[in-house]
PQR file with spaces between the fields and no chain letter, atoms N, CA, C, O and H, PARSE charges and radii, in Angstrom:
ATOM       1  N    UNK     1       7.511   41.476    7.090 -0.4000 1.5000
ATOM       2  CA   UNK     1       6.459   40.441    7.411 -0.0000 2.0000
ATOM       3  C    UNK     1       5.939   39.982    6.472  0.5500 1.7000
ATOM       4  O    UNK     1       5.545   38.842    6.722 -0.5500 1.4000
ATOM       5  N    UNK     2       5.636   40.435    5.053 -0.4000 1.5000
ATOM       6  CA   UNK     2       5.433   39.630    3.720 -0.0000 2.0000
ATOM       7  C    UNK     2       6.284   38.432    3.847  0.5500 1.7000
ATOM       8  O    UNK     2       5.796   37.304    3.915 -0.5500 1.4000
ATOM       9  H    UNK     2       5.955   41.360    4.849  0.4000 1.0000
ATOM      10  N    UNK     3       7.779   38.706    3.886 -0.4000 1.5000
ATOM      11  CA   UNK     3       8.639   37.447    3.746 -0.0000 2.0000
ATOM      12  C    UNK     3       8.382   36.268    4.768  0.5500 1.7000
ATOM      13  O    UNK     3       8.359   35.074    4.466 -0.5500 1.4000
ATOM      14  H    UNK     3       8.176   39.622    3.832  0.4000 1.0000
ATOM      15  N    UNK     4       8.197   36.789    5.998 -0.4000 1.5000
ATOM      16  CA   UNK     4       7.491   35.881    6.863 -0.0000 2.0000
ATOM      17  C    UNK     4       6.433   34.842    6.573  0.5500 1.7000
ATOM      18  O    UNK     4       6.506   33.629    6.771 -0.5500 1.4000
ATOM      19  H    UNK     4       8.216   37.759    6.244  0.4000 1.0000
ATOM      20  N    UNK     5       5.448   35.533    6.073 -0.4000 1.5000
ATOM      21  CA   UNK     5       4.062   34.930    5.467 -0.0000 2.0000
ATOM      22  C    UNK     5       4.499   34.109    4.421  0.5500 1.7000
ATOM      23  O    UNK     5       4.123   32.938    4.475 -0.5500 1.4000
ATOM      24  H    UNK     5       5.388   36.518    5.913  0.4000 1.0000
ATOM      25  N    UNK     6       5.268   34.479    3.400 -0.4000 1.5000
ATOM      26  CA   UNK     6       5.618   33.671    2.396 -0.0000 2.0000
ATOM      27  C    UNK     6       6.375   32.301    2.968  0.5500 1.7000
ATOM      28  O    UNK     6       6.099   31.191    2.512 -0.5500 1.4000
ATOM      29  H    UNK     6       5.574   35.430    3.357  0.4000 1.0000
ATOM      30  N    UNK     7       7.194   32.472    3.841 -0.4000 1.5000
ATOM      31  CA   UNK     7       8.184   31.341    4.312 -0.0000 2.0000
ATOM      32  C    UNK     7       7.277   30.373    4.971  0.5500 1.7000
ATOM      33  O    UNK     7       7.260   29.174    4.692 -0.5500 1.4000
ATOM      34  H    UNK     7       7.418   33.374    4.212  0.4000 1.0000
ATOM      35  N    UNK     8       6.414   31.024    5.982 -0.4000 1.5000
ATOM      36  CA   UNK     8       5.377   30.035    6.574 -0.0000 2.0000
ATOM      37  C    UNK     8       4.495   29.192    5.549  0.5500 1.7000
ATOM      38  O    UNK     8       4.391   27.967    5.623 -0.5500 1.4000
ATOM      39  H    UNK     8       6.427   31.998    6.208  0.4000 1.0000
ATOM      40  N    UNK     9       3.967   29.858    4.733 -0.4000 1.5000
ATOM      41  CA   UNK     9       3.389   29.194    3.765 -0.0000 2.0000
ATOM      42  C    UNK     9       3.874   28.047    3.047  0.5500 1.7000
ATOM      43  O    UNK     9       3.269   26.993    2.849 -0.5500 1.4000
ATOM      44  H    UNK     9       4.051   30.852    4.673  0.4000 1.0000
ATOM      45  N    UNK    10       5.315   28.445    2.589 -0.4000 1.5000
ATOM      46  CA   UNK    10       6.138   27.388    2.195 -0.0000 2.0000
ATOM      47  C    UNK    10       6.184   26.298    3.048  0.5500 1.7000
ATOM      48  O    UNK    10       5.748   25.180    2.772 -0.5500 1.4000
ATOM      49  H    UNK    10       5.807   29.301    2.750  0.4000 1.0000
ATOM      50  N    UNK    11       6.665   26.597    3.990 -0.4000 1.5000
ATOM      51  CA   UNK    11       6.869   25.492    5.198 -0.0000 2.0000
ATOM      52  C    UNK    11       5.508   24.639    5.302  0.5500 1.7000
ATOM      53  O    UNK    11       5.605   23.418    5.171 -0.5500 1.4000
ATOM      54  H    UNK    11       7.019   27.505    4.214  0.4000 1.0000
ATOM      55  N    UNK    12       4.427   25.132    5.497 -0.4000 1.5000
ATOM      56  CA   UNK    12       3.324   24.441    5.469 -0.0000 2.0000
ATOM      57  C    UNK    12       3.086   23.330    4.173  0.5500 1.7000
ATOM      58  O    UNK    12       2.849   22.131    4.318 -0.5500 1.4000
ATOM      59  H    UNK    12       4.349   26.123    5.603  0.4000 1.0000
ATOM      60  N    UNK    13       3.198   23.959    3.055 -0.4000 1.5000
ATOM      61  CA   UNK    13       3.181   23.298    1.815 -0.0000 2.0000
ATOM      62  C    UNK    13       4.179   22.126    1.908  0.5500 1.7000
ATOM      63  O    UNK    13       3.799   20.976    1.688 -0.5500 1.4000
ATOM      64  H    UNK    13       3.391   24.933    2.937  0.4000 1.0000
ATOM      65  N    UNK    14       5.513   22.429    2.250 -0.4000 1.5000
ATOM      66  CA   UNK    14       6.303   21.338    2.445 -0.0000 2.0000
ATOM      67  C    UNK    14       6.053   20.285    3.256  0.5500 1.7000
ATOM      68  O    UNK    14       6.167   19.131    2.842 -0.5500 1.4000
ATOM      69  H    UNK    14       5.821   23.363    2.430  0.4000 1.0000
ATOM      70  N    UNK    15       5.689   20.570    4.482 -0.4000 1.5000
ATOM      71  CA   UNK    15       5.393   19.588    5.349 -0.0000 2.0000
ATOM      72  C    UNK    15       4.062   18.790    4.852  0.5500 1.7000
ATOM      73  O    UNK    15       4.004   17.572    5.017 -0.5500 1.4000
ATOM      74  H    UNK    15       5.596   21.507    4.818  0.4000 1.0000
ATOM      75  N    UNK    16       3.121   19.423    4.311 -0.4000 1.5000
ATOM      76  CA   UNK    16       2.029   18.578    3.775 -0.0000 2.0000
ATOM      77  C    UNK    16       2.496   17.463    2.636  0.5500 1.7000
ATOM      78  O    UNK    16       2.092   16.304    2.539 -0.5500 1.4000
ATOM      79  H    UNK    16       3.169   20.413    4.177  0.4000 1.0000
ATOM      80  N    UNK    17       3.357   18.074    1.896 -0.4000 1.5000
ATOM      81  CA   UNK    17       3.894   17.402    0.751 -0.0000 2.0000
ATOM      82  C    UNK    17       4.739   16.058    1.360  0.5500 1.7000
ATOM      83  O    UNK    17       4.685   14.957    0.811 -0.5500 1.4000
ATOM      84  H    UNK    17       3.685   19.016    1.975  0.4000 1.0000
ATOM      85  N    UNK    18       5.477   16.317    2.505 -0.4000 1.5000
ATOM      86  CA   UNK    18       6.391   15.329    3.104 -0.0000 2.0000
ATOM      87  C    UNK    18       5.366   14.240    3.679  0.5500 1.7000
ATOM      88  O    UNK    18       5.519   13.029    3.521 -0.5500 1.4000
ATOM      89  H    UNK    18       5.522   17.211    2.950  0.4000 1.0000
ATOM      90  N    UNK    19       4.272   14.850    4.386 -0.4000 1.5000
ATOM      91  CA   UNK    19       3.355   13.849    4.979 -0.0000 2.0000
ATOM      92  C    UNK    19       2.526   12.882    3.773  0.5500 1.7000
ATOM      93  O    UNK    19       2.297   11.685    3.945 -0.5500 1.4000
ATOM      94  H    UNK    19       4.149   15.834    4.514  0.4000 1.0000
ATOM      95  N    UNK    20       2.187   13.544    2.703 -0.4000 1.5000
ATOM      96  CA   UNK    20       1.613   12.794    1.664 -0.0000 2.0000
ATOM      97  C    UNK    20       2.522   11.905    0.887  0.5500 1.7000
ATOM      98  O    UNK    20       2.085   10.951    0.243 -0.5500 1.4000
ATOM      99  H    UNK    20       2.373   14.516    2.562  0.4000 1.0000
ATOM     100  N    UNK    21       3.868   12.236    0.950 -0.4000 1.5000
ATOM     101  CA   UNK    21       5.054   11.205    0.530 -0.0000 2.0000
ATOM     102  C    UNK    21       4.910   10.169    1.333  0.5500 1.7000
ATOM     103  O    UNK    21       4.526    9.074    0.922 -0.5500 1.4000
ATOM     104  H    UNK    21       4.223   13.010    1.473  0.4000 1.0000
ATOM     105  N    UNK    22       5.189   10.402    2.482 -0.4000 1.5000
ATOM     106  CA   UNK    22       5.079    9.386    3.497 -0.0000 2.0000
ATOM     107  C    UNK    22       3.863    8.525    3.501  0.5500 1.7000
ATOM     108  O    UNK    22       4.004    7.305    3.581 -0.5500 1.4000
ATOM     109  H    UNK    22       5.501   11.291    2.816  0.4000 1.0000
ATOM     110  N    UNK    23       2.786    9.015    3.428 -0.4000 1.5000
ATOM     111  CA   UNK    23       1.319    8.106    3.395 -0.0000 2.0000
ATOM     112  C    UNK    23       1.685    7.250    1.982  0.5500 1.7000
ATOM     113  O    UNK    23       1.661    6.020    2.022 -0.5500 1.4000
ATOM     114  H    UNK    23       2.671   10.006    3.364  0.4000 1.0000
ATOM     115  N    UNK    24       1.959    7.824    0.974 -0.4000 1.5000
ATOM     116  CA   UNK    24       1.914    7.135   -0.381 -0.0000 2.0000
ATOM     117  C    UNK    24       3.099    5.878   -0.459  0.5500 1.7000
ATOM     118  O    UNK    24       3.026    4.835   -1.108 -0.5500 1.4000
ATOM     119  H    UNK    24       1.978    8.824    0.941  0.4000 1.0000
ATOM     120  N    UNK    25       4.149    6.325    0.384 -0.4000 1.5000
ATOM     121  CA   UNK    25       5.106    5.294    0.387 -0.0000 2.0000
ATOM     122  C    UNK    25       4.620    3.961    1.452  0.5500 1.7000
ATOM     123  O    UNK    25       4.830    2.785    1.156 -0.5500 1.4000
ATOM     124  H    UNK    25       4.209    7.172    0.912  0.4000 1.0000
ATOM     125  N    UNK    26       4.150    4.268    2.335 -0.4000 1.5000
ATOM     126  CA   UNK    26       3.645    3.245    3.068 -0.0000 2.0000
ATOM     127  C    UNK    26       2.317    2.556    2.496  0.5500 1.7000
ATOM     128  O    UNK    26       1.966    1.449    2.903 -0.5500 1.4000
ATOM     129  H    UNK    26       3.979    5.224    2.575  0.4000 1.0000
ATOM     130  N    UNK    27       1.649    3.218    1.600 -0.4000 1.5000
ATOM     131  CA   UNK    27       0.595    2.534    0.880 -0.0000 2.0000
ATOM     132  C    UNK    27       1.165    1.552   -0.371  0.5500 1.7000
ATOM     133  O    UNK    27       0.709    0.482   -0.775 -0.5500 1.4000
ATOM     134  H    UNK    27       1.934    4.117    1.269  0.4000 1.0000
ATOM     135  N    UNK    28       2.146    2.197   -0.756 -0.4000 1.5000
ATOM     136  CA   UNK    28       2.826    1.246   -2.014 -0.0000 2.0000
ATOM     137  C    UNK    28       3.546   -0.070   -1.026  0.5500 1.7000
ATOM     138  O    UNK    28       3.304   -1.256   -1.251 -0.5500 1.4000
ATOM     139  H    UNK    28       2.517    3.066   -0.428  0.4000 1.0000
ATOM     140  N    UNK    29       4.259    0.308   -0.159 -0.4000 1.5000
ATOM     141  CA   UNK    29       4.588   -0.964    0.595 -0.0000 2.0000
ATOM     142  C    UNK    29       3.729   -2.170    1.061  0.5500 1.7000
ATOM     143  O    UNK    29       4.041   -3.359    1.009 -0.5500 1.4000
ATOM     144  H    UNK    29       4.455    1.272    0.023  0.4000 1.0000
ATOM     145  N    UNK    30       2.507   -1.579    1.556 -0.4000 1.5000
ATOM     146  CA   UNK    30       1.368   -2.322    2.039 -0.0000 2.0000
ATOM     147  C    UNK    30       0.799   -2.851    0.763  0.5500 1.7000
ATOM     148  O    UNK    30       0.391   -4.006    0.881 -0.5500 1.4000
ATOM     149  H    UNK    30       2.253   -0.613    1.598  0.4000 1.0000
ATOM     150  N    UNK    31       0.680   -2.410   -0.235 -0.4000 1.5000
ATOM     151  CA   UNK    31       0.287   -2.961   -1.378 -0.0000 2.0000
ATOM     152  C    UNK    31       1.256   -4.080   -1.994  0.5500 1.7000
ATOM     153  O    UNK    31       0.739   -5.106   -2.435 -0.5500 1.4000
ATOM     154  H    UNK    31       1.011   -1.471   -0.331  0.4000 1.0000
ATOM     155  N    UNK    32       2.544   -3.924   -2.033 -0.4000 1.5000
ATOM     156  CA   UNK    32       3.459   -4.945   -2.513 -0.0000 2.0000
ATOM     157  C    UNK    32       3.457   -6.118   -1.459  0.5500 1.7000
ATOM     158  O    UNK    32       3.666   -7.292   -1.764 -0.5500 1.4000
ATOM     159  H    UNK    32       2.964   -3.091   -1.674  0.4000 1.0000
ATOM     160  N    UNK    33       3.179   -5.637   -0.100 -0.4000 1.5000
ATOM     161  CA   UNK    33       3.230   -7.059    0.984 -0.0000 2.0000
ATOM     162  C    UNK    33       2.007   -7.802    0.610  0.5500 1.7000
ATOM     163  O    UNK    33       2.050   -9.017    0.414 -0.5500 1.4000
ATOM     164  H    UNK    33       3.009   -4.684    0.148  0.4000 1.0000
ATOM     165  N    UNK    34       0.693   -6.971    0.484 -0.4000 1.5000
ATOM     166  CA   UNK    34      -0.603   -7.515    0.183 -0.0000 2.0000
ATOM     167  C    UNK    34      -0.627   -8.520   -1.002  0.5500 1.7000
ATOM     168  O    UNK    34      -1.226   -9.595   -1.013 -0.5500 1.4000
ATOM     169  H    UNK    34       0.658   -5.985    0.644  0.4000 1.0000
ATOM     170  N    UNK    35       0.152   -7.970   -2.030 -0.4000 1.5000
ATOM     171  CA   UNK    35       0.275   -8.805   -3.424 -0.0000 2.0000
ATOM     172  C    UNK    35       0.993  -10.120   -3.148  0.5500 1.7000
ATOM     173  O    UNK    35       0.648  -11.256   -3.474 -0.5500 1.4000
ATOM     174  H    UNK    35       0.639   -7.096   -2.021  0.4000 1.0000
ATOM     175  N    UNK    36       2.160   -9.683   -2.417 -0.4000 1.5000
ATOM     176  CA   UNK    36       2.903  -10.973   -2.476 -0.0000 2.0000
ATOM     177  C    UNK    36       2.209  -12.226   -1.300  0.5500 1.7000
ATOM     178  O    UNK    36       2.558  -13.406   -1.328 -0.5500 1.4000
ATOM     179  H    UNK    36       2.441   -8.761   -2.151  0.4000 1.0000
ATOM     180  N    UNK    37       1.396  -11.776   -0.521 -0.4000 1.5000
ATOM     181  CA   UNK    37       0.673  -12.784    0.347 -0.0000 2.0000
ATOM     182  C    UNK    37      -0.336  -13.296   -0.449  0.5500 1.7000
ATOM     183  O    UNK    37      -0.335  -14.516   -0.617 -0.5500 1.4000
ATOM     184  H    UNK    37       1.112  -10.818   -0.499  0.4000 1.0000
ATOM     185  N    UNK    38      -1.221  -12.611   -0.991 -0.4000 1.5000
ATOM     186  CA   UNK    38      -2.506  -13.194   -1.988 -0.0000 2.0000
ATOM     187  C    UNK    38      -1.780  -14.230   -3.002  0.5500 1.7000
ATOM     188  O    UNK    38      -2.303  -15.313   -3.267 -0.5500 1.4000
ATOM     189  H    UNK    38      -1.222  -11.620   -0.854  0.4000 1.0000
ATOM     190  N    UNK    39      -0.457  -13.795   -3.585 -0.4000 1.5000
ATOM     191  CA   UNK    39       0.173  -14.717   -4.599 -0.0000 2.0000
ATOM     192  C    UNK    39       0.484  -16.099   -3.796  0.5500 1.7000
ATOM     193  O    UNK    39       0.178  -17.219   -4.205 -0.5500 1.4000
ATOM     194  H    UNK    39      -0.033  -12.916   -3.369  0.4000 1.0000
ATOM     195  N    UNK    40       1.147  -15.807   -2.579 -0.4000 1.5000
ATOM     196  CA   UNK    40       1.667  -16.953   -1.954 -0.0000 2.0000
ATOM     197  C    UNK    40       0.448  -17.834   -1.517  0.5500 1.7000
ATOM     198  O    UNK    40       0.524  -19.060   -1.600 -0.5500 1.4000
ATOM     199  H    UNK    40       1.395  -14.897   -2.246  0.4000 1.0000
ATOM     200  N    UNK    41      -0.510  -17.300   -1.122 -0.4000 1.5000
ATOM     201  CA   UNK    41      -1.873  -18.026   -0.724 -0.0000 2.0000
ATOM     202  C    UNK    41      -2.208  -18.967   -1.692  0.5500 1.7000
ATOM     203  O    UNK    41      -2.367  -20.168   -1.475 -0.5500 1.4000
ATOM     204  H    UNK    41      -0.572  -16.304   -1.055  0.4000 1.0000
ATOM     205  N    UNK    42      -2.348  -18.222   -3.106 -0.4000 1.5000
ATOM     206  CA   UNK    42      -2.811  -18.886   -4.210 -0.0000 2.0000
ATOM     207  C    UNK    42      -2.111  -20.109   -4.609  0.5500 1.7000
ATOM     208  O    UNK    42      -2.622  -21.209   -4.820 -0.5500 1.4000
ATOM     209  H    UNK    42      -2.219  -17.246   -3.282  0.4000 1.0000
ATOM     210  N    UNK    43      -0.576  -19.700   -4.702 -0.4000 1.5000
ATOM     211  CA   UNK    43       0.272  -20.770   -4.817 -0.0000 2.0000
ATOM     212  C    UNK    43       0.063  -21.993   -3.989  0.5500 1.7000
ATOM     213  O    UNK    43      -0.085  -23.093   -4.522 -0.5500 1.4000
ATOM     214  H    UNK    43      -0.161  -18.807   -4.530  0.4000 1.0000
ATOM     215  N    UNK    44       0.049  -21.840   -2.828 -0.4000 1.5000
ATOM     216  CA   UNK    44      -0.161  -22.636   -1.702 -0.0000 2.0000
ATOM     217  C    UNK    44      -1.278  -23.641   -2.030  0.5500 1.7000
ATOM     218  O    UNK    44      -1.206  -24.870   -1.997 -0.5500 1.4000
ATOM     219  H    UNK    44       0.169  -20.946   -2.395  0.4000 1.0000
ATOM     220  N    UNK    45      -2.454  -22.769   -2.391 -0.4000 1.5000
ATOM     221  CA   UNK    45      -3.639  -23.605   -2.577 -0.0000 2.0000
ATOM     222  C    UNK    45      -3.462  -24.340   -3.866  0.5500 1.7000
ATOM     223  O    UNK    45      -4.110  -25.386   -3.890 -0.5500 1.4000
ATOM     224  H    UNK    45      -2.512  -21.771   -2.417  0.4000 1.0000
ATOM     225  N    UNK    46      -2.857  -24.123   -4.806 -0.4000 1.5000
ATOM     226  CA   UNK    46      -2.422  -24.632   -6.018 -0.0000 2.0000
ATOM     227  C    UNK    46      -1.646  -25.853   -5.959  0.5500 1.7000
ATOM     228  O    UNK    46      -1.807  -26.841   -6.677 -0.5500 1.4000
ATOM     229  H    UNK    46      -2.330  -23.273   -4.787  0.4000 1.0000
ATOM     230  N    UNK    47      -0.698  -25.680   -4.941 -0.4000 1.5000
ATOM     231  CA   UNK    47       0.434  -26.997   -4.890 -0.0000 2.0000
ATOM     232  C    UNK    47      -0.359  -27.977   -4.056  0.5500 1.7000
ATOM     233  O    UNK    47      -0.389  -29.159   -4.398 -0.5500 1.4000
ATOM     234  H    UNK    47      -0.567  -24.878   -4.358  0.4000 1.0000
ATOM     235  N    UNK    48      -1.031  -27.538   -2.935 -0.4000 1.5000
ATOM     236  CA   UNK    48      -1.699  -28.430   -1.917 -0.0000 2.0000
ATOM     237  C    UNK    48      -2.861  -29.279   -2.676  0.5500 1.7000
ATOM     238  O    UNK    48      -3.069  -30.434   -2.304 -0.5500 1.4000
ATOM     239  H    UNK    48      -1.007  -26.578   -2.658  0.4000 1.0000
ATOM     240  N    UNK    49      -3.374  -28.894   -3.396 -0.4000 1.5000
ATOM     241  CA   UNK    49      -4.462  -29.360   -4.315 -0.0000 2.0000
ATOM     242  C    UNK    49      -5.893  -29.185   -3.490  0.5500 1.7000
ATOM     243  O    UNK    49      -5.941  -28.945   -2.283 -0.5500 1.4000
ATOM     244  H    UNK    49      -3.205  -27.956   -3.698  0.4000 1.0000
ATOM     245  N    UNK    50      -6.966  -29.335   -4.291 -0.4000 1.5000
ATOM     246  CA   UNK    50      -8.314  -29.107   -3.739 -0.0000 2.0000
ATOM     247  C    UNK    50      -9.112  -30.411   -3.765  0.5500 1.7000
ATOM     248  O    UNK    50     -10.278  -30.462   -4.156 -0.5500 1.4000
ATOM     249  H    UNK    50      -6.927  -29.530   -5.271  0.4000 1.0000
ATOM     250  N    UNK    51      -8.408  -31.468   -3.320 -0.4000 1.5000
ATOM     251  CA   UNK    51      -9.298  -32.635   -2.777 -0.0000 2.0000
ATOM     252  C    UNK    51      -9.990  -32.631   -1.814  0.5500 1.7000
ATOM     253  O    UNK    51     -11.066  -33.230   -1.851 -0.5500 1.4000
ATOM     254  H    UNK    51      -7.461  -31.426   -3.002  0.4000 1.0000
ATOM     255  N    UNK    52      -9.539  -31.894   -0.572 -0.4000 1.5000
ATOM     256  CA   UNK    52     -10.539  -32.115    0.473 -0.0000 2.0000
ATOM     257  C    UNK    52     -11.686  -31.036    0.157  0.5500 1.7000
ATOM     258  O    UNK    52     -12.651  -31.027    0.922 -0.5500 1.4000
ATOM     259  H    UNK    52      -8.665  -31.408   -0.542  0.4000 1.0000
ATOM     260  N    UNK    53     -11.662  -30.351   -0.648 -0.4000 1.5000
ATOM     261  CA   UNK    53     -12.820  -29.176   -0.957 -0.0000 2.0000
ATOM     262  C    UNK    53     -13.411  -29.474   -2.244  0.5500 1.7000
ATOM     263  O    UNK    53     -12.790  -29.901   -3.217 -0.5500 1.4000
ATOM     264  H    UNK    53     -10.878  -30.359   -1.269  0.4000 1.0000
ATOM     265  N    UNK    54     -14.840  -29.185   -2.181 -0.4000 1.5000
ATOM     266  CA   UNK    54     -15.694  -29.275   -3.271 -0.0000 2.0000
ATOM     267  C    UNK    54     -15.361  -28.068   -4.163  0.5500 1.7000
ATOM     268  O    UNK    54     -15.211  -26.945   -3.681 -0.5500 1.4000
ATOM     269  H    UNK    54     -15.344  -28.838   -1.390  0.4000 1.0000
ATOM     270  N    UNK    55     -15.230  -28.380   -5.729 -0.4000 1.5000
ATOM     271  CA   UNK    55     -15.184  -27.208   -6.491 -0.0000 2.0000
ATOM     272  C    UNK    55     -16.448  -26.848   -7.083  0.5500 1.7000
ATOM     273  O    UNK    55     -17.227  -27.759   -7.361 -0.5500 1.4000
ATOM     274  H    UNK    55     -15.353  -29.292   -6.120  0.4000 1.0000
ATOM     275  N    UNK    56     -16.736  -25.752   -7.296 -0.4000 1.5000
ATOM     276  CA   UNK    56     -17.871  -25.552   -8.179 -0.0000 2.0000
ATOM     277  C    UNK    56     -18.015  -26.415   -9.470  0.5500 1.7000
ATOM     278  O    UNK    56     -17.142  -26.731  -10.278 -0.5500 1.4000
ATOM     279  H    UNK    56     -16.103  -25.012   -7.069  0.4000 1.0000
ATOM     280  N    UNK    57     -19.204  -26.680   -9.455 -0.4000 1.5000
ATOM     281  CA   UNK    57     -19.543  -27.694  -10.909 -0.0000 2.0000
ATOM     282  C    UNK    57     -19.395  -28.878  -10.425  0.5500 1.7000
ATOM     283  O    UNK    57     -19.814  -29.669  -11.270 -0.5500 1.4000
ATOM     284  H    UNK    57     -19.913  -26.423   -8.798  0.4000 1.0000
ATOM     285  N    UNK    58     -18.935  -29.541   -9.304 -0.4000 1.5000
ATOM     286  CA   UNK    58     -18.572  -30.923   -9.158 -0.0000 2.0000
ATOM     287  C    UNK    58     -19.746  -31.323   -8.216  0.5500 1.7000
ATOM     288  O    UNK    58     -19.846  -32.480   -7.810 -0.5500 1.4000
ATOM     289  H    UNK    58     -18.594  -28.899   -8.617  0.4000 1.0000
């Protein structure tokens, strides 16, 4: 019985770590995609020029 209890606890810990790993992998991917989108939007705005919009201080 003790061996089964230890195996059960090890299985629960292993599953928890697997789920946490998958969540962190998804969050890392989402962070990279978000950073690429933000850099792309900033670059597009810089290339397009801000003539149609008023800048602060003008």
